[in-house]
N, C-alpha and C positions, 0 to 999 in steps of 0.2 A: 784040923790042922788044915786036912784038903778041903774043908770050904772055904777060910780064909784065902789061901792061896789062890782057889778060884774067881773069888772077889778080885784077889790083885790083878790076876791075869785079865780079868775084864776092864777094869779101869785104864788099864796100860794101852790097851786097845783101843777104849773110847777117846783119852787124850791123844793118843796117836794117828788119829782118824780126825779128829776136830782140832786141833792146834794149827795144822797147816790152812784150813779153812777160814780160820778167825784171821790167821797174819797176812791171809790175800785179802780178806773184808775189811782190816784194819787201813785207815790214808798213811802213805808211807813219809814220813817226815821230813823227804826232800823233794814232795811232788812239788808243791809249790813253787819251788827252785826251780824246777823244772818246766814252769809253766812260761813260756815267753812274755817278757814285758812289751805293754804296747808303747809306744814312743811316739808322740807326736811332736811333729816339726815343722818346721815355718821357714819356706826359704826366705833369706834376707842374705844375697852372697858379700862379704865373701865367707861368712858365719855358716852361712847353710846353704849349698847349691846342690844342682842336679844333672848329670851329663847325660847327652843322649841316648845311654841307655836306660835310663833312671835310674842311677848309682846317686847315691847322696855324700857329697863331699861337702871341706869346709873347716873352718877352727873348729866349731862348737862339735861338727861330726868326728873331727880327730879326738878331741877332749872324750868325748864320750864311749868310742869305741875303747879307748885306752882305759877308760873307768870299766866299760863293762868287761875288758878282757881280765885287767886286774880280780877284780871281784865275781869269775866265773856268770854274768848275768847272758841267759839267751833274751833276745827281741826282735821285737819287728817294728819297722817305722811307718808311720802313717801322715801324709800330708795334710795339713791342717792351715784354715787363717790364724792371726793373732787372736782372737777372740774366742775361737773354737779352742785354742790351745790352753788358755787358760782357765775356759770354764769347763773344760775335758777335765784339766786336771783335777780342778778344785774339787769335780764331781765324782774323783776316781775311777772315771770312762777309761784314763791315761795314765801311766805311771810316770811316766818321766816326759817334758815340755825342753824342746831344745830349739836353738834361733840364737839372734840377738835381741833376748826380753832383759828390758832395764827392770832394776829393783826400785819399785816404789810402795810406798806407806798403804797406798789402796790397794796394791795386789796382794798383799802381804797380808792382807785380811780374810783372802780366800785361798790362799796359797801358801806353800813355805817355799826358798829359795835356798840355794846351795851357798857355799861361800864363792864370792865373785870370780868369776877366771881372768875376765879384762876390764880395762877401765877406760871410759869413752867419755863424750861431751857432743853435745850439738854443733851443726854446722850450717851456713847458709851458701846453698848454691843461687848464681847470679853468672847474666849473661857476660861472659868473658871481655876484657878491656882490650882494646884494639888502638891502632897506633892510627895517631888521629890522621887523615886524609886531607889534601889540600879543602874539601867542603866543608870536611867538620871542622877544621882552622879557622875556616872564613867563617861561618855559624859563632864560634867560641867569640870571635871580634866584634859581634853583633848583638850577643847577649845582654842581658839584661846586667846581669854581675860586672861584666866589662864596661857597659855604658856607663853604670853607677860610679864606676872609679874613675872614668874617663870626665864625667861630668864635677865630679868633685873636684877633680885637679884642675877645670878649664875654669871653675871658680875663684877657687885660690889664689889661683894666676890674673885673674882680671882686679880680686879687691888689692893684691900687691902693686900691680899696673894702675888702677885707681889711685891709689894711695903717694904712689910718685909721681904719680901725674899732679894731684894738688898742688903738692911742695915744687912743682919744678915749672908749672905753667905761668908764671910770672916772672920767674927769673932765667926761662931758659927756654923761651918757647920755639926757638928752631927745631930742638930737639923733641919737646914735649909742648904740642902746639897747644893754645888757647881753648882751640875747638873741643869741646867735648869727646865727640866719637872720634875725631885722629889723637888726641891728647891720650884719652885711655888706651887703643888701638896700639900708640908707640911703647905708653908703658905697660902691655901684654906683653909685647914685644921684648922690652927689655927682662920685665918678671922671669918670661921662658930661657932668654939667652942665659941671665945670671945662674937659675935654679938648673941647666944641663952642662955650668960652668964653660960654655964656650967662648964667652969672653968677646965678641968682635970689637968692639970701644966704640962702636958707632951712637949709642946713647949712655949716657954716663950720668947721674945726678950733681949738680952744682953747688946746690944749697947744703945747710947746714941740716937741714930737717930732711930733703933729700936724699942726705949721705946716711942717713939717723935708719930713715927707713931701709937704705940698700942693706945694711951693715946688719939690720935684724934679720934682712930677708935671706940673705946669704949663709947664717947660720941654720936659720927654719929651712931653707932650703935643703939642708943636710938630712934633716929629718926626714922633711917631706919626701925627700923622693926615695928613701932608704923604704918609709913606710910602703908607697905606691907600689913601689917595685913589687915590694910582697902580694901585694893585693891581688896586682895583674897577673901577676904570676900564677895565683891562686884560683884566680876566676877563670885563666886558660887551660889550667891542669885540670880541674873539677868537670869542665866542659868536654874536657877527652875522654872521662869514662863512658862506658854503654850504660853501663847499672846506675841506678837511681839509691842503692842502698850504696851505705860504706858501713857500717855495723848496724847490731842489732836492736839499737836505738830508732832506726830508719824503718822496723818494720812497721810501725804502728800509721805510716802515709803510704804504703804500697799495698800491690797483693801478693799475699802470700801465697803458697800451696805446703800440703803436706797431707798426710795420710793419719784419718782417725784414729784412734783407740790408742794410737802410739805414744811416748814417750814426748815427742816433739807439740802433739796434739794438746796435753796436759800443760806442759810449758806455755803454750801460744793460749790457752784458757786460761792459765792463771794469771797471765799478765794483762787480760780482756785485749789480744790482739785476733780479731776475726783474720779466718782463711778459709781458700777453696778448698776442700775436701776431694781427694782421688783416689782410688782403690791401692794405687802401690806408688813407690817412690819414682820406679821406671815414666808412669802417668804424669806423676809431680811435674817431673824434669822437662819434657815432654813441652808439657804447658810451657814452660818458661822458656825455653828455646824456640818453641812458634809464637811467643812475644803473649799469651793468655794470661800469663803471671807475672811478675816481676822478682820472684825468690822463693826457694825452698828451704822449710825449715826442717833437718831432719838430723839422724844420728851422723853426725861428722864420720866416722870409719865407712858408711855404709854409701854416704854420700862420694867420700874420695873415688871411692873403688866402681862405682858405675859409670864416673865424670873421665876416669882416665880408662875404662872399658869402652862407654858407648858414646858419650858426649864430651867433644872436643871444644863445641863451642860453650859451653858453660865452665866456669871454676867456680873456686872455693873460698870464699874471705878467711882472712888470717884467724879472725878470731874465734876461737875456742870456747863456749860459755856452756851454763848450765851440767856440771859432771855427771855422770852415772855409769852405776856399775852393771856388768852384765855378770848373769848366773844362770843354771841350770835350774828348772821348775819341777816341783815334787809337791806330791799333795799333803797336806797339814799333818802335823807328827807322823810324818813317813819313816819305817820301821829302818830305811836305807840310807835314811840321809847320814849317819854318820860313817858309811861305810865307804860311799861315794864322798864326802868329801875327805877323807882322809886321802884317797887313788888320786882325786884332782889336786891337792896339796904339793903333793908327791909332783905331780906332771907339770905342773904351771912353774914350778920353780928349776925345772931343769931346762939344760941346754936346747933340748930336742924341743920343746916348744917355743924357747925365744927364736929358733931357725924358723921353726914351720909359722910362727905369727910374722916374722919379716919376709918369708918368703910370700906371704896371700896378702897383706898389707903395706911392705917395702919401708924403705926408710924412710921416706917423705911422708907417710901416710901414719 
């Protein structure tokens, strides 16, 4: 009996010594949760900005920090370029990627995205239209478009004048001289007076043929004067514009600037539109403001934000095209994706998020 009691005491002693050491050597189930996540951020105002103290701000930052607080994530930020963000998350060097990152099929092959949190589209920045000065207006009157319209109008007046001269030259020589030069000139004067409904009455057809020409010309003039007024107005208006680009269809014939590896670059390549490559959006916008390029194609909200802050001499065309979604970037089959999506959906449907979007982007953006 004493022998068994002794063995039991020995085993109790052994277990009391070994169990604490075993517990210390076994990894904690929460150790991975305590390891800070490496979050790659790409500066893309107003979604990701950085103040003078090095702190990150912006719409995407606010969204991520709400998600992290909801799920209890610890994290550290790493400033990277767009290519490094995508490739780094794909290789799991980073756990999350933040910025104005568009969801595309090509990127989806290497990484996963969360649910979209903002819907945007591409915009075109061009030199701002200015009120026409006297010199701009003068140039408009000698433009090819205006001169073409004017030449066509003179030709029609000459035709009408020639026809009435043919009908009147024998029976009405005192008003329409038989001499061709003077007679056609008189007919031109009559046609112009009739078209403009001035009606001086110094010249009028007397023959039946002449009056038929006059009657036809009166009704024709109503149509012609309306059409030519619209054409002249259009020619003058187009020449008042400082930009050569009115919509995306004009991009193929002008100097376009954009940022490589962006969604805008992908769209330009797909449409077979060549473009000048600049490392940042600011550099591309500066090129347009300095006359080195005619237009910048890039994400609409980002372009409008930069123009509002720094480029008063540029404007964004009303057309918004090539819709795209912004989402957070995750490695493929990331375990945190479900939890992140739940927190994201809860936040983007809140009044707080709508108010934050309005404060960063404004009602007109």
